[in-house]
C-alpha positions as CSV (number, residue, x, y, z in Angstrom):
1,M,6.0,18.6,-5.3
2,R,3.2,21.0,-4.2
3,R,0.7,19.1,-6.4
4,L,1.7,15.8,-4.7
5,A,1.1,17.3,-1.2
6,S,-2.3,18.6,-2.4
7,V,-3.3,15.1,-3.7
8,S,-2.1,13.6,-0.4
9,A,-4.2,16.1,1.5
10,A,-7.2,15.4,-0.7
11,F,-6.8,11.6,-0.1
12,F,-6.7,12.2,3.6
13,L,-9.9,14.3,3.4
14,V,-11.6,11.5,1.4
15,A,-10.7,8.9,4.1
16,A,-11.6,11.2,7.0
17,C,-15.0,12.2,5.5
18,G,-16.3,8.7,4.9
19,G,-15.2,8.4,1.2
20,K,-16.7,11.7,0.0
21,V,-14.4,14.1,-1.9
22,L,-14.8,17.7,-0.7
23,D,-13.4,20.8,-2.4
24,E,-10.4,22.2,-0.6
25,G,-12.2,25.5,-0.1
26,T,-15.2,24.0,1.6
27,P,-15.5,25.0,5.3
28,A,-15.9,22.4,8.0
29,G,-19.5,21.3,8.6
30,V,-20.6,22.3,5.0
31,V,-20.9,19.9,2.2
32,P,-21.1,21.2,-1.4
33,T,-24.3,20.2,-3.3
34,S,-22.3,18.0,-5.7
35,T,-20.1,15.4,-4.1
36,A,-18.5,12.3,-5.5
37,T,-17.2,9.1,-4.0
38,S,-14.4,8.6,-6.5
39,G,-12.6,10.4,-9.3
40,P,-11.7,14.1,-9.5
41,T,-13.1,16.6,-7.0
42,S,-16.5,18.0,-7.8
43,S,-17.0,21.6,-8.6
44,P,-19.1,23.8,-6.3
45,P,-22.4,25.0,-7.5
46,S,-22.3,27.7,-10.1
47,T,-22.8,30.4,-7.5
48,G,-19.7,29.2,-5.7
49,A,-21.5,29.3,-2.3
50,P,-21.5,26.1,-0.3
51,V,-24.8,24.7,0.8
52,P,-25.1,24.2,4.6
53,T,-26.4,20.8,5.7
54,S,-27.4,19.4,9.0
55,S,-25.0,16.9,10.5
56,P,-26.2,13.3,10.6
57,P,-27.1,12.0,14.0
58,S,-23.9,10.7,15.6
59,A,-23.7,7.2,16.9
60,P,-23.5,6.7,20.7
61,T,-19.9,6.8,21.8
62,S,-20.5,3.8,24.2
63,S,-22.9,1.0,24.0
64,P,-25.3,0.6,27.0
65,V,-24.8,-3.1,26.7
66,S,-21.4,-4.7,27.5
67,P,-20.1,-7.6,25.4
68,V,-20.8,-11.0,26.9
69,P,-17.9,-11.5,29.4
70,A,-15.1,-13.8,28.6
71,G,-13.6,-16.0,31.3
72,K,-11.5,-19.0,32.0
73,V,-13.7,-22.0,31.8
74,G,-13.3,-24.2,34.8
75,Q,-15.2,-27.0,36.4
76,C,-18.4,-28.2,34.6
77,G,-18.0,-25.4,32.0
78,L,-18.5,-22.5,34.4
79,Y,-16.2,-19.5,34.5
80,D,-13.7,-19.6,37.3
81,G,-14.2,-17.1,40.1
82,D,-17.2,-15.7,42.1
83,A,-20.5,-16.9,40.6
84,E,-22.3,-13.8,41.9
85,A,-19.8,-11.4,40.2
86,N,-19.9,-13.4,37.0
87,L,-23.7,-13.3,37.0
88,K,-23.6,-9.5,37.4
89,A,-21.2,-9.2,34.5
90,F,-23.6,-11.2,32.4
91,G,-26.4,-8.9,33.5
92,L,-24.5,-5.9,32.2
93,A,-24.3,-7.7,28.9
94,R,-28.0,-8.5,29.0
95,A,-27.1,-12.2,28.8
96,V,-28.6,-13.4,32.0
97,G,-31.9,-15.2,32.4
98,V,-33.9,-17.5,34.7
99,Y,-34.1,-21.1,33.4
100,R,-35.9,-24.2,34.4
101,A,-34.3,-27.7,34.0
102,V,-36.4,-29.8,31.7
103,E,-34.1,-32.7,31.1
104,V,-31.2,-34.2,33.1
105,A,-29.2,-36.7,31.2
106,E,-26.4,-38.9,32.5
107,E,-23.6,-40.1,30.2
108,C,-23.0,-43.9,30.1
109,S,-19.4,-43.3,29.3
110,G,-16.6,-44.7,31.5
111,A,-16.2,-41.4,33.4
112,G,-19.8,-40.4,33.2
113,G,-21.1,-36.9,33.4
114,T,-24.3,-34.9,33.8
115,H,-25.9,-32.8,31.0
116,V,-28.8,-30.5,31.8
117,T,-31.2,-28.9,29.3
118,L,-32.9,-25.8,30.6
119,V,-35.6,-23.6,29.0
120,R,-35.9,-19.8,29.6
121,V,-38.6,-18.7,32.0
122,G,-37.6,-15.0,31.6
123,G,-34.7,-12.7,31.3
124,C,-32.5,-10.7,29.0
125,S,-30.6,-13.6,27.4
126,S,-31.7,-14.4,23.8
127,A,-31.0,-18.1,24.3
128,R,-34.2,-20.0,24.6
129,V,-32.5,-23.4,25.4
130,V,-29.4,-23.6,27.5
131,H,-27.0,-26.5,28.2
132,Y,-25.1,-27.0,31.4
133,G,-22.7,-29.8,32.3
134,E,-20.1,-31.9,30.5
135,H,-18.1,-35.1,30.5
136,A,-16.9,-36.0,34.0
137,C,-19.1,-33.3,35.6
138,F,-21.5,-34.5,38.2
139,L,-24.6,-32.4,39.1
140,E,-27.4,-33.3,41.5
141,W,-30.0,-31.3,39.6
142,Q,-33.5,-32.4,39.0
143,V,-36.1,-31.6,36.4
144,G,-38.0,-28.5,37.6
145,D,-35.1,-26.8,39.4
146,V,-34.9,-23.1,38.6
147,F,-31.6,-21.1,38.2
148,A,-30.3,-17.7,37.3
149,I,-27.8,-18.3,34.5
150,G,-25.2,-16.2,32.7
151,V,-25.4,-17.4,29.1
152,A,-22.7,-17.5,26.5
153,P,-24.2,-17.5,23.0
154,E,-22.6,-20.8,21.9
155,P,-25.2,-23.0,20.1
156,G,-24.5,-26.7,19.9
157,K,-25.7,-30.2,20.1
158,T,-24.5,-33.6,21.3
159,E,-23.9,-36.3,18.8
160,N,-22.6,-39.2,20.9
161,P,-24.9,-42.2,21.0
162,G,-22.2,-44.2,22.6
163,W,-22.5,-42.0,25.7
164,C,-26.3,-42.1,25.8
165,I,-26.6,-38.3,25.2
166,D,-27.3,-38.1,21.5
167,G,-29.6,-35.4,20.2
168,L,-29.4,-32.6,22.9
169,E,-29.5,-29.2,21.2
170,W,-29.1,-25.7,22.7
171,D,-28.8,-22.0,21.8
172,G,-26.3,-21.1,24.6
173,V,-24.3,-22.6,27.4
174,A,-24.3,-21.8,31.1
175,R,-21.1,-20.0,32.3
176,A,-22.4,-18.7,35.6
177,V,-25.2,-20.4,37.7
178,R,-27.1,-19.8,40.9
179,K,-30.1,-21.8,42.1
180,L,-33.0,-19.5,43.0
181,D,-33.7,-19.3,46.7
182,D,-37.0,-20.7,48.0
183,G,-39.7,-18.2,47.3
184,E,-37.5,-16.0,45.0
185,T,-39.4,-14.8,42.0
186,T,-38.1,-14.6,38.5
187,A,-38.4,-10.8,38.5
188,A,-36.4,-10.5,41.8
189,A,-33.7,-12.8,40.4
190,L,-33.4,-10.8,37.2
191,A,-33.5,-7.4,39.0
192,R,-30.6,-8.6,41.2
193,Y,-28.5,-8.8,38.0
194,G,-29.8,-5.7,36.4
195,C,-32.0,-7.4,33.9
196,T,-35.3,-5.6,33.9
197,P,-37.7,-5.6,31.0
């Protein structure tokens, strides 16, 4: 029975030490010169003295970047709630950018809908091309309009020639949007949401 308890303790040590088997007599923070990842425990060096080692650098306990926020998708594909608060949350996730509208396409479906293709001017978001809009969503946007956008990394493309919107492709979708104020610079808009280079 004692042998079974010893084997169980050794298994726990293997799991707790990242798969390395340590001798039961090895003090904490010291690794014998000979370790194994499976099989019987290794013998200490012939002198019997453990060899001190430096600890590997520990990973940060918390990431400085938050995950891209999740939200309930509402009208036109945007997250419900306050757009400003949503943009700040995307800023914490380094998923906000300033984008310029380069194409505004209207569906020719029965309900219609606006689809806007935007290209990154600057920002923390890795998405180069962003899509905004959807079926039955009507936007009065124009080519050249500039927006601060919280981007969800959801690549996609349209394949619906019957709705006159075939061939649009993007790296991310807009989930929070604010049109830049007159005279507002890209740098000022990005700084507002914590996205500084």
